VORODREN-547140 format. One record per atom (N, C-alpha, C): atom name; x, y, z; residue in three letters. Coordinates in steps of 0.2 Angstrom, whole numbers, plus 5000, padded with zeros to 4 digits. Layout:
N
+------+------+------+------+-----+
| atom |    u |    v |    w | res |
+------+------+------+------+-----+
|   CA |    X |    Y |    Z | ALA |
...
+------+------+------+------+-----+
% end
This chain:
87
+------+------+------+------+-----+
| atom |    u |    v |    w | res |
+------+------+------+------+-----+
|    N | 6291 | 5795 | 5326 | MET |
|   CA | 6285 | 5791 | 5330 | MET |
|    C | 6288 | 5786 | 5330 | MET |
|    N | 6288 | 5783 | 5337 | GLU |
|   CA | 6290 | 5775 | 5339 | GLU |
|    C | 6283 | 5770 | 5337 | GLU |
|    N | 6287 | 5764 | 5336 | GLU |
|   CA | 6282 | 5757 | 5334 | GLU |
|    C | 6284 | 5754 | 5342 | GLU |
|    N | 6276 | 5752 | 5344 | ASN |
|   CA | 6278 | 5747 | 5349 | ASN |
|    C | 6279 | 5739 | 5345 | ASN |
|    N | 6283 | 5738 | 5343 | ARG |
|   CA | 6283 | 5730 | 5342 | ARG |
|    C | 6284 | 5723 | 5344 | ARG |
|    N | 6280 | 5719 | 5345 | LYS |
|   CA | 6282 | 5715 | 5351 | LYS |
|    C | 6288 | 5712 | 5349 | LYS |
|    N | 6293 | 5709 | 5353 | PRO |
|   CA | 6298 | 5705 | 5347 | PRO |
|    C | 6296 | 5698 | 5344 | PRO |
|    N | 6297 | 5697 | 5339 | ARG |
|   CA | 6298 | 5689 | 5337 | ARG |
|    C | 6298 | 5684 | 5340 | ARG |
|    N | 6294 | 5678 | 5342 | PRO |
|   CA | 6295 | 5673 | 5346 | PRO |
|    C | 6299 | 5668 | 5341 | PRO |
|    N | 6304 | 5664 | 5344 | THR |
|   CA | 6307 | 5660 | 5342 | THR |
|    C | 6306 | 5654 | 5343 | THR |
|    N | 6308 | 5648 | 5339 | ILE |
|   CA | 6309 | 5642 | 5339 | ILE |
|    C | 6314 | 5639 | 5338 | ILE |
|    N | 6318 | 5635 | 5342 | SER |
|   CA | 6322 | 5631 | 5342 | SER |
|    C | 6323 | 5625 | 5336 | SER |
|    N | 6329 | 5622 | 5334 | GLN |
|   CA | 6329 | 5619 | 5329 | GLN |
|    C | 6325 | 5610 | 5331 | GLN |
|    N | 6327 | 5608 | 5335 | GLU |
|   CA | 6322 | 5603 | 5337 | GLU |
|    C | 6315 | 5605 | 5337 | GLU |
|    N | 6313 | 5611 | 5340 | LYS |
|   CA | 6304 | 5610 | 5340 | LYS |
|    C | 6303 | 5612 | 5335 | LYS |
|    N | 6305 | 5615 | 5328 | LEU |
|   CA | 6303 | 5616 | 5324 | LEU |
|    C | 6304 | 5610 | 5319 | LEU |
|    N | 6310 | 5605 | 5320 | ASP |
|   CA | 6309 | 5597 | 5317 | ASP |
|    C | 6301 | 5595 | 5319 | ASP |
|    N | 6302 | 5595 | 5325 | GLU |
|   CA | 6295 | 5593 | 5331 | GLU |
|    C | 6289 | 5595 | 5327 | GLU |
|    N | 6288 | 5601 | 5327 | PHE |
|   CA | 6283 | 5605 | 5322 | PHE |
|    C | 6281 | 5600 | 5316 | PHE |
|    N | 6286 | 5602 | 5313 | VAL |
|   CA | 6284 | 5601 | 5305 | VAL |
|    C | 6283 | 5592 | 5305 | VAL |
|    N | 6285 | 5591 | 5306 | ARG |
|   CA | 6286 | 5582 | 5307 | ARG |
|    C | 6278 | 5581 | 5310 | ARG |
|    N | 6278 | 5584 | 5314 | TYR |
|   CA | 6270 | 5582 | 5317 | TYR |
|    C | 6264 | 5583 | 5311 | TYR |
|    N | 6267 | 5591 | 5309 | VAL |
|   CA | 6259 | 5593 | 5305 | VAL |
|    C | 6260 | 5589 | 5298 | VAL |
|    N | 6266 | 5586 | 5295 | ILE |
|   CA | 6265 | 5582 | 5287 | ILE |
|    C | 6264 | 5576 | 5291 | ILE |
|    N | 6265 | 5573 | 5295 | SER |
|   CA | 6265 | 5565 | 5297 | SER |
|    C | 6254 | 5565 | 5298 | SER |
|    N | 6253 | 5571 | 5300 | ASN |
|   CA | 6246 | 5569 | 5300 | ASN |
|    C | 6241 | 5574 | 5294 | ASN |
|    N | 6245 | 5573 | 5288 | LEU |
|   CA | 6244 | 5574 | 5282 | LEU |
|    C | 6244 | 5570 | 5277 | LEU |
|    N | 6248 | 5565 | 5278 | VAL |
|   CA | 6250 | 5560 | 5274 | VAL |
|    C | 6247 | 5554 | 5276 | VAL |
|    N | 6246 | 5547 | 5270 | VAL |
|   CA | 6245 | 5541 | 5273 | VAL |
|    C | 6250 | 5537 | 5275 | VAL |
|    N | 6257 | 5537 | 5270 | ASN |
|   CA | 6261 | 5534 | 5273 | ASN |
|    C | 6267 | 5537 | 5276 | ASN |
|    N | 6266 | 5538 | 5283 | LYS |
|   CA | 6269 | 5541 | 5288 | LYS |
|    C | 6275 | 5540 | 5290 | LYS |
|    N | 6278 | 5534 | 5287 | ASP |
|   CA | 6285 | 5530 | 5290 | ASP |
|    C | 6288 | 5534 | 5284 | ASP |
|    N | 6287 | 5535 | 5279 | LYS |
|   CA | 6292 | 5539 | 5273 | LYS |
|    C | 6291 | 5544 | 5276 | LYS |
|    N | 6290 | 5548 | 5280 | VAL |
|   CA | 6291 | 5555 | 5280 | VAL |
|    C | 6297 | 5556 | 5282 | VAL |
|    N | 6301 | 5562 | 5279 | GLU |
|   CA | 6307 | 5563 | 5282 | GLU |
|    C | 6308 | 5571 | 5281 | GLU |
|    N | 6309 | 5575 | 5287 | VAL |
|   CA | 6312 | 5581 | 5289 | VAL |
|    C | 6319 | 5583 | 5290 | VAL |
|    N | 6323 | 5587 | 5289 | VAL |
|   CA | 6329 | 5590 | 5288 | VAL |
|    C | 6327 | 5596 | 5290 | VAL |
|    N | 6330 | 5598 | 5296 | VAL |
|   CA | 6329 | 5606 | 5296 | VAL |
|    C | 6336 | 5608 | 5298 | VAL |
|    N | 6339 | 5613 | 5294 | MET |
|   CA | 6347 | 5617 | 5295 | MET |
|    C | 6347 | 5624 | 5298 | MET |
|    N | 6352 | 5624 | 5300 | GLU |
|   CA | 6350 | 5631 | 5303 | GLU |
|    C | 6356 | 5634 | 5298 | GLU |
|    N | 6353 | 5641 | 5294 | ASP |
|   CA | 6360 | 5644 | 5291 | ASP |
|    C | 6363 | 5651 | 5294 | ASP |
|    N | 6362 | 5654 | 5296 | VAL |
|   CA | 6363 | 5658 | 5301 | VAL |
|    C | 6360 | 5659 | 5309 | VAL |
|    N | 6360 | 5661 | 5313 | PRO |
|   CA | 6356 | 5661 | 5320 | PRO |
|    C | 6349 | 5664 | 5317 | PRO |
|    N | 6343 | 5660 | 5318 | GLY |
|   CA | 6337 | 5661 | 5319 | GLY |
|    C | 6335 | 5660 | 5309 | GLY |
|    N | 6337 | 5658 | 5306 | THR |
|   CA | 6334 | 5657 | 5298 | THR |
|    C | 6337 | 5649 | 5298 | THR |
|    N | 6331 | 5646 | 5296 | TYR |
|   CA | 6331 | 5639 | 5294 | TYR |
|    C | 6328 | 5638 | 5287 | TYR |
|    N | 6331 | 5633 | 5285 | THR |
|   CA | 6330 | 5628 | 5279 | THR |
|    C | 6327 | 5622 | 5282 | THR |
|    N | 6320 | 5619 | 5280 | VAL |
|   CA | 6317 | 5615 | 5282 | VAL |
|    C | 6315 | 5610 | 5276 | VAL |
|    N | 6320 | 5604 | 5275 | HIS |
|   CA | 6319 | 5600 | 5268 | HIS |
|    C | 6314 | 5593 | 5271 | HIS |
|    N | 6309 | 5593 | 5268 | ILE |
|   CA | 6304 | 5588 | 5266 | ILE |
|    C | 6303 | 5584 | 5262 | ILE |
|    N | 6305 | 5578 | 5264 | ARG |
|   CA | 6301 | 5573 | 5259 | ARG |
|    C | 6297 | 5567 | 5263 | ARG |
|    N | 6293 | 5565 | 5257 | VAL |
|   CA | 6285 | 5560 | 5259 | VAL |
|    C | 6288 | 5557 | 5252 | VAL |
|    N | 6281 | 5553 | 5253 | ASP |
|   CA | 6284 | 5546 | 5248 | ASP |
|    C | 6278 | 5551 | 5240 | ASP |
|    N | 6279 | 5547 | 5235 | ALA |
|   CA | 6276 | 5551 | 5230 | ALA |
|    C | 6270 | 5549 | 5228 | ALA |
|    N | 6266 | 5547 | 5232 | SER |
|   CA | 6257 | 5547 | 5231 | SER |
|    C | 6255 | 5549 | 5238 | SER |
|    N | 6260 | 5555 | 5242 | ASP |
|   CA | 6258 | 5559 | 5247 | ASP |
|    C | 6257 | 5565 | 5244 | ASP |
|    N | 6263 | 5567 | 5239 | ARG |
|   CA | 6264 | 5575 | 5239 | ARG |
|    C | 6258 | 5580 | 5239 | ARG |
|    N | 6253 | 5579 | 5231 | GLY |
|   CA | 6247 | 5580 | 5231 | GLY |
|    C | 6244 | 5581 | 5240 | GLY |
|    N | 6245 | 5577 | 5245 | ARG |
|   CA | 6243 | 5579 | 5250 | ARG |
|    C | 6247 | 5586 | 5253 | ARG |
|    N | 6253 | 5586 | 5253 | VAL |
|   CA | 6255 | 5590 | 5257 | VAL |
|    C | 6254 | 5597 | 5253 | VAL |
|    N | 6256 | 5595 | 5248 | ILE |
|   CA | 6256 | 5603 | 5243 | ILE |
|    C | 6249 | 5606 | 5243 | ILE |
|    N | 6243 | 5602 | 5243 | GLY |
|   CA | 6236 | 5603 | 5242 | GLY |
|    C | 6236 | 5605 | 5237 | GLY |
|    N | 6228 | 5611 | 5235 | ARG |
|   CA | 6226 | 5613 | 5228 | ARG |
|    C | 6229 | 5619 | 5229 | ARG |
|    N | 6230 | 5620 | 5223 | ASN |
|   CA | 6233 | 5626 | 5220 | ASN |
|    C | 6241 | 5629 | 5225 | ASN |
|    N | 6243 | 5624 | 5230 | GLY |
|   CA | 6248 | 5624 | 5232 | GLY |
|    C | 6247 | 5628 | 5241 | GLY |
|    N | 6238 | 5626 | 5241 | LYS |
|   CA | 6238 | 5632 | 5247 | LYS |
|    C | 6239 | 5627 | 5254 | LYS |
|    N | 6239 | 5620 | 5254 | THR |
|   CA | 6240 | 5619 | 5262 | THR |
|    C | 6250 | 5620 | 5264 | THR |
|    N | 6255 | 5618 | 5258 | ILE |
|   CA | 6261 | 5620 | 5259 | ILE |
|    C | 6262 | 5627 | 5261 | ILE |
|    N | 6259 | 5631 | 5257 | ASN |
|   CA | 6260 | 5639 | 5258 | ASN |
|    C | 6256 | 5640 | 5267 | ASN |
|    N | 6252 | 5638 | 5268 | ALA |
|   CA | 6248 | 5640 | 5274 | ALA |
|    C | 6253 | 5636 | 5281 | ALA |
|    N | 6258 | 5631 | 5279 | LEU |
|   CA | 6264 | 5628 | 5284 | LEU |
|    C | 6270 | 5634 | 5282 | LEU |
|    N | 6269 | 5637 | 5277 | ARG |
|   CA | 6276 | 5644 | 5275 | ARG |
|    C | 6272 | 5649 | 5280 | ARG |
|    N | 6267 | 5651 | 5280 | THR |
|   CA | 6266 | 5655 | 5281 | THR |
|    C | 6266 | 5655 | 5290 | THR |
|    N | 6261 | 5649 | 5295 | ILE |
|   CA | 6263 | 5649 | 5300 | ILE |
|    C | 6271 | 5651 | 5301 | ILE |
|    N | 6276 | 5647 | 5297 | LEU |
|   CA | 6284 | 5646 | 5303 | LEU |
|    C | 6285 | 5654 | 5301 | LEU |
|    N | 6283 | 5656 | 5297 | ARG |
|   CA | 6286 | 5665 | 5296 | ARG |
|    C | 6285 | 5667 | 5301 | ARG |
|    N | 6281 | 5665 | 5307 | ILE |
|   CA | 6282 | 5670 | 5314 | ILE |
|    C | 6284 | 5670 | 5315 | ILE |
|    N | 6291 | 5663 | 5315 | PHE |
|   CA | 6297 | 5662 | 5319 | PHE |
|    C | 6303 | 5665 | 5316 | PHE |
|    N | 6301 | 5667 | 5310 | GLY |
|   CA | 6308 | 5672 | 5307 | GLY |
|    C | 6309 | 5669 | 5301 | GLY |
|    N | 6314 | 5668 | 5298 | ARG |
|   CA | 6316 | 5668 | 5290 | ARG |
|    C | 6317 | 5661 | 5291 | ARG |
|    N | 6313 | 5655 | 5290 | ILE |
|   CA | 6312 | 5647 | 5288 | ILE |
|    C | 6309 | 5648 | 5281 | ILE |
|    N | 6314 | 5643 | 5278 | VAL |
|   CA | 6312 | 5642 | 5269 | VAL |
|    C | 6311 | 5634 | 5271 | VAL |
|    N | 6304 | 5633 | 5268 | VAL |
|   CA | 6301 | 5623 | 5269 | VAL |
|    C | 6303 | 5622 | 5261 | VAL |
|    N | 6305 | 5617 | 5257 | ILE |
|   CA | 6306 | 5615 | 5251 | ILE |
|    C | 6305 | 5609 | 5253 | ILE |
|    N | 6299 | 5607 | 5250 | LEU |
|   CA | 6297 | 5599 | 5247 | LEU |
|    C | 6302 | 5597 | 5241 | LEU |
|    N | 6303 | 5591 | 5243 | GLU |
|   CA | 6309 | 5588 | 5239 | GLU |
|    C | 6306 | 5582 | 5237 | GLU |
|    N | 6308 | 5580 | 5230 | GLU |
|   CA | 6307 | 5574 | 5227 | GLU |
|    C | 6309 | 5570 | 5229 | GLU |
+------+------+------+------+-----+
% end
């Protein structure tokens, strides 16, 4: 039985950085403290490091982690992307 799968959409490192920065900046109060670093581990696999002001961490995490997990789910469309919220 042959599956009719569509190819997974791709995203560049720059666009990934831009998208994550846009989403996080719209969640936090201290927008100037938002730091996003995107590293490509192997082609198509990224690690996204996010740093925000300590007072904004709860906004990014969300109740029971729902906000950060929603971001991870959206990014999973584009491949293997690990999102790390750093202290």
